[in-house]
VOPAGU-2260 file (C-alpha; in pm, 1 decimal, decimal comma):
REM VOPAGU-2260
SITE   aa  ch    i         X         Y         Z
SITE  UNK   A    0   11623,9   11317,6   10145,0
SITE  UNK   A    1   11752,2   11372,9    9773,7
SITE  UNK   A    2   11525,9   11607,4    9642,9
SITE  UNK   A    3   11459,8   11383,1    9339,6
SITE  UNK   A    4   11349,7   11096,2    9553,6
SITE  UNK   A    5   10972,2   11047,7    9555,7
SITE  UNK   A    6   10824,4   11086,6    9901,8
SITE  UNK   A    7   10648,9   10778,6   10004,2
SITE  UNK   A    8   10268,1   10824,3   10074,2
SITE  UNK   A    9   10081,5   10599,6   10295,5
SITE  UNK   A   10    9672,0   10587,3   10192,6
SITE  UNK   A   11    9568,7   10528,6   10525,8
SITE  UNK   A   12    9203,3   10461,3   10430,4
SITE  UNK   A   13    9336,7   10140,3   10281,6
SITE  UNK   A   14    9472,3    9999,2   10588,0
SITE  UNK   A   15    9237,6    9841,7   10851,9
SITE  UNK   A   16    9181,7   10066,4   11111,0
SITE  UNK   A   17    9345,2    9848,9   11427,7
SITE  UNK   A   18    9650,1    9852,8   11206,8
SITE  UNK   A   19    9697,4   10243,3   11088,1
SITE  UNK   A   20    9871,6   10381,8   11395,9
SITE  UNK   A   21   10124,2   10108,5   11426,1
SITE  UNK   A   22   10197,9   10105,9   11048,7
SITE  UNK   A   23   10249,2   10485,6   11060,2
SITE  UNK   A   24   10473,1   10462,3   11391,2
SITE  UNK   A   25   10677,6   10204,4   11195,5
SITE  UNK   A   26   10712,3   10407,7   10910,9
SITE  UNK   A   27   10822,1   10700,8   11098,4
SITE  UNK   A   28   11065,3   10478,1   11309,3
SITE  UNK   A   29   11235,4   10411,4   10973,7
SITE  UNK   A   30   11305,2   10775,9   10890,0
SITE  UNK   A   31   11673,2   10919,9   10894,4
SITE  UNK   A   32   11653,6   11238,1   11009,0
SITE  UNK   A   33   11565,1   11517,7   10736,1
SITE  UNK   A   34   11358,4   11231,7   10568,2
SITE  UNK   A   35   10957,3   11257,4   10548,4
SITE  UNK   A   36   10661,2   11082,7   10444,0
SITE  UNK   A   37   10282,1   11159,1   10350,2
SITE  UNK   A   38    9993,2   11041,9   10510,4
SITE  UNK   A   39    9643,9   11063,0   10298,5
SITE  UNK   A   40    9333,5   11004,9   10509,8
SITE  UNK   A   41    8942,5   11074,9   10510,9
SITE  UNK   A   42    8959,0   11294,3   10824,6
SITE  UNK   A   43    9193,2   11524,0   11011,3
SITE  UNK   A   44    9439,2   11305,1   11181,9
SITE  UNK   A   45    9498,9   11514,4   11480,2
SITE  UNK   A   46    9486,9   11237,8   11747,2
SITE  UNK   A   47    9771,7   11103,1   11570,0
SITE  UNK   A   48    9985,3   11428,1   11615,8
SITE  UNK   A   49    9933,2   11402,0   11990,2
SITE  UNK   A   50   10027,5   11038,5   11973,2
SITE  UNK   A   51   10311,9   11101,3   11815,1
SITE  UNK   A   52   10435,4   11390,2   12039,1
SITE  UNK   A   53   10349,8   11183,2   12359,3
SITE  UNK   A   54   10552,0   10858,3   12247,3
SITE  UNK   A   55   10837,6   11015,7   12024,4
SITE  UNK   A   56   10880,6   11381,2   12151,7
SITE  UNK   A   57   10945,1   11678,3   11949,9
SITE  UNK   A   58   11156,2   11509,8   11686,7
SITE  UNK   A   59   10916,1   11593,0   11375,7
SITE  UNK   A   60   10770,1   11842,8   11184,6
SITE  UNK   A   61   10394,4   11826,0   11093,8
SITE  UNK   A   62   10269,9   12014,9   10769,9
SITE  UNK   A   63    9935,4   11990,5   10616,6
SITE  UNK   A   64    9922,7   11949,1   10242,9
SITE  UNK   A   65    9566,4   11889,9   10217,2
SITE  UNK   A   66    9290,1   11996,1   10462,9
SITE  UNK   A   67    8970,4   11823,1   10384,4
SITE  UNK   A   68    8678,3   11780,1   10338,0
SITE  UNK   A   69    8704,4   11463,7   10192,3
SITE  UNK   A   70    9070,7   11423,7   10170,1
SITE  UNK   A   71    9345,7   11530,2   10440,5
SITE  UNK   A   72    9709,2   11483,7   10352,9
SITE  UNK   A   73    9996,1   11551,9   10605,0
SITE  UNK   A   74   10384,0   11549,9   10542,5
SITE  UNK   A   75   10551,4   11405,2   10861,8
SITE  UNK   A   76   10918,1   11484,5   10866,4
SITE  UNK   A   77   11178,9   11340,4   11115,3
SITE  UNK   A   78   11399,9   11667,8   11198,7
SITE  UNK   A   79   11759,5   11662,3   11218,9
SITE  UNK   A   80   11886,6   11720,6   11598,7
SITE  UNK   A   81   12052,5   12064,3   11504,2
SITE  UNK   A   82   11716,1   12189,7   11393,9
SITE  UNK   A   83   11527,0   12113,5   11713,0
SITE  UNK   A   84   11340,7   12415,1   11815,3
SITE  UNK   A   85   11163,3   12475,7   12141,8
SITE  UNK   A   86   10790,2   12455,5   12113,0
SITE  UNK   A   87   10549,2   12739,4   12191,7
SITE  UNK   A   88   10441,1   12538,9   12515,8
SITE  UNK   A   89   10785,1   12493,9   12622,6
SITE  UNK   A   90   10873,9   12876,3   12567,4
SITE  UNK   A   91   10578,1   12988,2   12777,0
SITE  UNK   A   92   10639,6   12716,4   13052,9
SITE  UNK   A   93   10965,8   12846,3   13091,2
SITE  UNK   A   94   10862,0   13180,5   13124,1
SITE  UNK   A   95   10474,0   13269,8   13145,3
SITE  UNK   A   96   10535,1   13617,8   13049,5
SITE  UNK   A   97   10599,2   13514,4   12697,1
SITE  UNK   A   98   10257,4   13430,8   12658,5
SITE  UNK   A   99   10168,6   13793,8   12622,0
SITE  UNK   A  100   10394,5   13810,3   12314,6
SITE  UNK   A  101   10197,9   13524,2   12142,6
SITE  UNK   A  102    9855,8   13673,7   12239,0
SITE  UNK   A  103    9960,0   13984,0   12085,3
SITE  UNK   A  104   10028,6   13798,3   11741,0
SITE  UNK   A  105    9751,3   13588,0   11768,3
SITE  UNK   A  106    9932,7   13254,4   11841,6
SITE  UNK   A  107    9790,3   12988,5   12040,1
SITE  UNK   A  108   10024,0   12896,4   12328,7
SITE  UNK   A  109    9774,8   12642,4   12492,4
SITE  UNK   A  110    9594,2   12430,4   12256,3
SITE  UNK   A  111    9861,4   12494,5   11995,0
SITE  UNK   A  112   10167,8   12473,9   12244,5
SITE  UNK   A  113   10323,8   12183,3   12062,1
SITE  UNK   A  114   10400,3   12359,9   11739,8
SITE  UNK   A  115   10713,9   12570,7   11702,2
SITE  UNK   A  116   10718,4   12951,8   11655,8
SITE  UNK   A  117   10854,0   12889,5   11281,2
SITE  UNK   A  118   10577,3   12654,1   11219,0
SITE  UNK   A  119   10293,0   12884,7   11316,9
SITE  UNK   A  120   10447,0   13203,3   11177,1
SITE  UNK   A  121   10496,9   13030,9   10842,7
SITE  UNK   A  122   10155,4   12899,4   10844,2
SITE  UNK   A  123   10003,7   13225,0   10933,4
SITE  UNK   A  124   10204,5   13481,9   10752,4
SITE  UNK   A  125   10343,0   13621,1   11043,2
SITE  UNK   A  126   10682,1   13797,8   11048,8
SITE  UNK   A  127   10889,1   13558,4   11269,7
SITE  UNK   A  128   11168,4   13801,7   11300,3
SITE  UNK   A  129   10945,4   14037,2   11490,1
SITE  UNK   A  130   10802,3   13754,5   11712,1
SITE  UNK   A  131   11147,8   13641,1   11826,2
SITE  UNK   A  132   11252,7   13985,8   11887,5
SITE  UNK   A  133   11001,3   14049,3   12120,1
SITE  UNK   A  134   11043,7   13727,4   12280,6
SITE  UNK   A  135   11432,5   13816,7   12330,7
SITE  UNK   A  136   11336,7   14177,9   12463,0
SITE  UNK   A  137   11169,2   13950,6   12740,4
SITE  UNK   A  138   11480,8   13777,2   12823,7
SITE  UNK   A  139   11669,4   14088,8   12916,4
SITE  UNK   A  140   11343,9   14230,9   13121,3
SITE  UNK   A  141   11287,1   14081,7   13456,4
SITE  UNK   A  142   10944,2   14235,6   13482,2
SITE  UNK   A  143   10732,8   14119,1   13749,0
SITE  UNK   A  144   10779,2   13758,7   13912,7
SITE  UNK   A  145   10560,1   13473,8   13781,1
SITE  UNK   A  146   10485,5   13156,8   13945,3
SITE  UNK   A  147   10759,4   12880,1   13864,1
SITE  UNK   A  148   10504,0   12621,4   13784,1
SITE  UNK   A  149   10785,3   12416,2   13620,4
SITE  UNK   A  150   10932,2   12344,8   13968,8
SITE  UNK   A  151   10594,8   12230,8   14121,2
SITE  UNK   A  152   10559,0   11876,4   14210,0
SITE  UNK   A  153   10286,7   11709,8   14005,3
SITE  UNK   A  154   10050,9   11654,1   14275,5
SITE  UNK   A  155   10060,5   11992,7   14404,1
SITE  UNK   A  156   10010,4   12129,6   14034,9
SITE  UNK   A  157    9693,4   11876,1   13979,6
SITE  UNK   A  158    9557,7   12022,8   14314,2
SITE  UNK   A  159    9626,9   12369,8   14201,0
SITE  UNK   A  160    9470,2   12333,7   13896,0
SITE  UNK   A  161    9163,9   12198,1   14034,6
SITE  UNK   A  162    9129,4   12461,9   14314,5
SITE  UNK   A  163    9200,5   12714,9   14108,1
SITE  UNK   A  164    9090,4   12665,5   13714,1
SITE  UNK   A  165    8841,4   12408,8   13778,9
SITE  UNK   A  166    8667,5   12597,0   14034,7
SITE  UNK   A  167    8672,7   12886,4   13841,3
SITE  UNK   A  168    8505,5   12725,1   13546,7
SITE  UNK   A  169    8224,5   12532,2   13784,1
SITE  UNK   A  170    8174,6   12873,4   13950,2
SITE  UNK   A  171    8140,0   13068,6   13617,8
SITE  UNK   A  172    7947,1   12831,1   13391,2
SITE  UNK   A  173    7612,2   12843,8   13538,0
SITE  UNK   A  174    7595,5   13244,4   13520,6
SITE  UNK   A  175    7765,5   13286,2   13194,1
SITE  UNK   A  176    7524,7   13032,9   13041,3
SITE  UNK   A  177    7251,2   13199,9   13154,1
SITE  UNK   A  178    7321,9   13557,0   13025,1
SITE  UNK   A  179    7429,1   13449,4   12705,4
SITE  UNK   A  180    7103,9   13273,8   12633,1
SITE  UNK   A  181    6926,6   13567,1   12770,0
SITE  UNK   A  182    7151,0   13836,5   12559,8
SITE  UNK   A  183    7101,4   13619,0   12255,1
SITE  UNK   A  184    6703,4   13595,5   12332,8
SITE  UNK   A  185    6675,9   13937,2   12353,1
SITE  UNK   A  186    6926,3   14096,7   12098,9
SITE  UNK   A  187    6934,8   13804,6   11865,5
SITE  UNK   A  188    6705,7   13961,0   11603,7
SITE  UNK   A  189    6937,7   14275,3   11572,6
SITE  UNK   A  190    7273,7   14129,4   11660,9
SITE  UNK   A  191    7262,0   13790,8   11526,8
SITE  UNK   A  192    7620,8   13730,6   11630,9
SITE  UNK   A  193    7512,2   13688,1   11993,4
SITE  UNK   A  194    7300,8   13374,5   11875,3
SITE  UNK   A  195    7605,8   13211,6   11739,1
SITE  UNK   A  196    7829,9   13316,1   12057,2
SITE  UNK   A  197    7552,3   13151,1   12265,2
SITE  UNK   A  198    7512,5   12842,8   12105,1
SITE  UNK   A  199    7921,3   12783,1   12084,8
SITE  UNK   A  200    7937,9   12863,0   12454,3
SITE  UNK   A  201    7661,8   12622,8   12556,7
SITE  UNK   A  202    7868,3   12344,4   12356,9
SITE  UNK   A  203    8195,2   12458,6   12552,6
SITE  UNK   A  204    8012,2   12455,7   12896,9
SITE  UNK   A  205    7861,9   12085,6   12815,8
SITE  UNK   A  206    8206,4   11965,6   12712,6
SITE  UNK   A  207    8403,4   12129,4   13002,2
SITE  UNK   A  208    8167,9   11981,7   13266,5
SITE  UNK   A  209    8216,6   11626,7   13147,6
SITE  UNK   A  210    8602,7   11701,3   13100,1
SITE  UNK   A  211    8657,8   11809,4   13429,5
SITE  UNK   A  212    8513,4   11524,3   13572,2
SITE  UNK   A  213    8728,9   11287,1   13361,9
SITE  UNK   A  214    9023,8   11478,9   13474,8
SITE  UNK   A  215    8934,1   11486,0   13864,5
SITE  UNK   A  216    8823,7   11129,5   13901,6
SITE  UNK   A  217    9040,2   10933,7   13652,0
SITE  UNK   A  218    9350,2   11130,7   13517,7
SITE  UNK   A  219    9449,5   11340,1   13789,0
SITE  UNK   A  220    9415,0   11035,4   14085,4
SITE  UNK   A  221    9650,2   10832,4   13849,8
SITE  UNK   A  222    9933,6   11125,2   13823,0
SITE  UNK   A  223    9926,9   11158,3   14199,0
SITE  UNK   A  224    9971,0   10790,6   14201,7
SITE  UNK   A  225   10265,5   10810,9   13985,6
SITE  UNK   A  226   10426,7   11098,2   14207,9
SITE  UNK   A  227   10379,9   10871,6   14509,8
SITE  UNK   A  228   10528,2   10578,9   14360,9
SITE  UNK   A  229   10847,4   10785,4   14268,3
SITE  UNK   A  230   10863,6   10935,6   14612,9
SITE  UNK   A  231   10823,5   10610,9   14798,3
SITE  UNK   A  232   11021,7   10410,4   14540,7
SITE  UNK   A  233   10746,9   10179,6   14494,5
SITE  UNK   A  234   10567,0    9990,3   14182,8
SITE  UNK   A  235   10383,4   10190,7   13923,0
SITE  UNK   A  236   10013,2   10154,0   13973,0
SITE  UNK   A  237    9803,6    9945,5   13761,3
SITE  UNK   A  238    9568,8   10173,7   13527,9
SITE  UNK   A  239    9279,7   10046,6   13319,1
SITE  UNK   A  240    9384,2   10287,1   13055,6
SITE  UNK   A  241    9699,0   10165,8   12994,2
SITE  UNK   A  242    9992,5   10408,8   12965,6
SITE  UNK   A  243    9886,5   10768,5   13081,7
SITE  UNK   A  244    9931,8   10924,0   12732,7
SITE  UNK   A  245    9623,1   10765,6   12624,0
SITE  UNK   A  246    9396,9   10955,1   12825,3
SITE  UNK   A  247    9602,6   11256,4   12791,8
SITE  UNK   A  248    9531,6   11238,5   12419,1
SITE  UNK   A  249    9204,7   11233,4   12489,8
SITE  UNK   A  250    9212,2   11537,0   12718,0
SITE  UNK   A  251    9428,1   11725,7   12477,5
SITE  UNK   A  252    9170,7   11686,8   12208,1
SITE  UNK   A  253    8906,1   11819,9   12398,7
SITE  UNK   A  254    9136,1   12112,8   12492,7
SITE  UNK   A  255    9148,7   12184,1   12120,3
SITE  UNK   A  256    8772,8   12150,6   12065,5
SITE  UNK   A  257    8740,7   12392,0   12363,5
SITE  UNK   A  258    8987,8   12630,5   12203,2
SITE  UNK   A  259    8824,4   12625,2   11862,6
SITE  UNK   A  260    8482,7   12716,4   12012,9
SITE  UNK   A  261    8603,4   13010,6   12209,4
SITE  UNK   A  262    8805,0   13120,6   11913,9
SITE  UNK   A  263    8486,7   13123,1   11715,2
SITE  UNK   A  264    8328,0   13338,0   11966,0
SITE  UNK   A  265    8604,8   13577,8   11990,6
SITE  UNK   A  266    8549,6   13601,8   11602,5
SITE  UNK   A  267    8193,0   13673,1   11585,8
SITE  UNK   A  268    8212,3   13902,4   11855,7
SITE  UNK   A  269    8492,6   14100,8   11706,0
SITE  UNK   A  270    8728,3   14043,6   11972,8
SITE  UNK   A  271    8443,2   14083,1   12235,5
SITE  UNK   A  272    8365,0   14416,3   12115,7
SITE  UNK   A  273    8025,2   14503,0   12232,0
SITE  UNK   A  274    7812,5   14727,5   11987,1
SITE  UNK   A  275    7695,9   15108,7   12100,3
SITE  UNK   A  276    7344,6   14998,8   12167,9
SITE  UNK   A  277    7453,1   14700,2   12409,3
SITE  UNK   A  278    7290,5   14691,9   12739,2
SITE  UNK   A  279    7458,3   14648,2   13084,2
SITE  UNK   A  280    7413,1   14245,1   13040,2
SITE  UNK   A  281    7562,6   14269,5   12706,1
SITE  UNK   A  282    7863,2   14447,0   12801,6
SITE  UNK   A  283    7907,4   14201,0   13114,4
SITE  UNK   A  284    7840,1   13930,1   12884,1
SITE  UNK   A  285    8135,2   14029,6   12647,9
SITE  UNK   A  286    8374,0   14126,7   12947,2
SITE  UNK   A  287    8308,7   13774,8   13138,0
SITE  UNK   A  288    8380,3   13586,0   12801,1
SITE  UNK   A  289    8695,2   13753,5   12756,4
SITE  UNK   A  290    8772,1   13683,9   13127,6
SITE  UNK   A  291    8666,4   13307,3   13060,6
SITE  UNK   A  292    8892,3   13282,3   12752,6
SITE  UNK   A  293    9186,9   13404,3   12924,2
SITE  UNK   A  294    9146,8   13178,8   13234,8
SITE  UNK   A  295    9095,6   12885,9   12993,3
SITE  UNK   A  296    9426,6   12970,0   12783,2
SITE  UNK   A  297    9635,0   12947,0   13120,4
SITE  UNK   A  298    9427,6   12637,4   13244,7
SITE  UNK   A  299    9505,9   12439,4   12935,5
SITE  UNK   A  300    9877,6   12563,3   12930,5
SITE  UNK   A  301    9937,2   12415,1   13241,8
SITE  UNK   A  302    9788,4   12091,0   13154,8
SITE  UNK   A  303    9912,6   12048,8   12803,1
SITE  UNK   A  304   10276,8   12192,2   12838,3
SITE  UNK   A  305   10359,2   12119,5   13186,0
SITE  UNK   A  306   10138,4   11864,6   13403,4
SITE  UNK   A  307   10070,2   11627,3   13099,4
SITE  UNK   A  308   10447,7   11605,3   12933,4
SITE  UNK   A  309   10600,2   11567,7   13272,0
SITE  UNK   A  310   10345,4   11297,7   13356,5
SITE  UNK   A  311   10440,1   11131,2   13053,7
SITE  UNK   A  312   10796,6   11154,5   13100,6
SITE  UNK   A  313   10782,3   11031,2   13484,8
SITE  UNK   A  314   10605,8   10739,9   13375,2
SITE  UNK   A  315   10830,4   10632,4   13099,6
SITE  UNK   A  316   11138,4   10702,7   13353,1
SITE  UNK   A  317   10971,5   10516,0   13614,9
SITE  UNK   A  318   10909,6   10205,1   13386,9
SITE  UNK   A  319   11292,1   10198,6   13283,9
């Protein structure tokens, strides 16, 4: 787009809700590579971001120009093919060891996996050359072998996630909930941050319990049916939710919320650093919260960046 041209701005609040996303998609589809437009809305349009990724792929950039609380503005640009850059999720999906580099720089590779390294570094003021240098160093370092999740069949990956990560969450939530409430009750008067952490974790526990149920009862069974249909060369199963991208968008939004809550806990606990006067329960709580967050990161990475993206592609391929 010529620098002298005015970028179109869509005031989404003036559009009837049921027509908003179709009109935004129509505007996006009309763009030439390098062109952009701005949407103005009264709330964070993050669900639209997930829908664009699911239905159009990584062919756009997403830049917040205003972030509320009353007005949100996002510039959406259709990227040029030669400018296409692998997302953080794609990088970690191809080599999970690189997650350690992103962790070191405080870059979210699970919930924020659909963003590019450049996008995140620019937004957070991180030296992108240093990040790319450390990522490149791993290409020449064989290191220890890691699971090649990319090569797994999706039905097997579903079962692995349930038996490994879902089981860990279910086994850990009751004790973590109990000990966080206990530490908050005993030490909250002198360390108010543990009260904030306990309240935030209570929200995580409630949300994840419902979230896992939806995945195990609705989404994962459908993904496994997709795999079976391809394997048996049979018709696609009928789903009550339409395309698989619909529940996936909901799951990714819930992942984002859980990640934000855990990030809040990490912040208020000073990176899970127990104070000098902390008792044994206090120290155990922080150690377990840190382990829980680490497991959640890999859990969400496997779903967002591998399982979900492959399921969307499988369904589209099979429909064609």
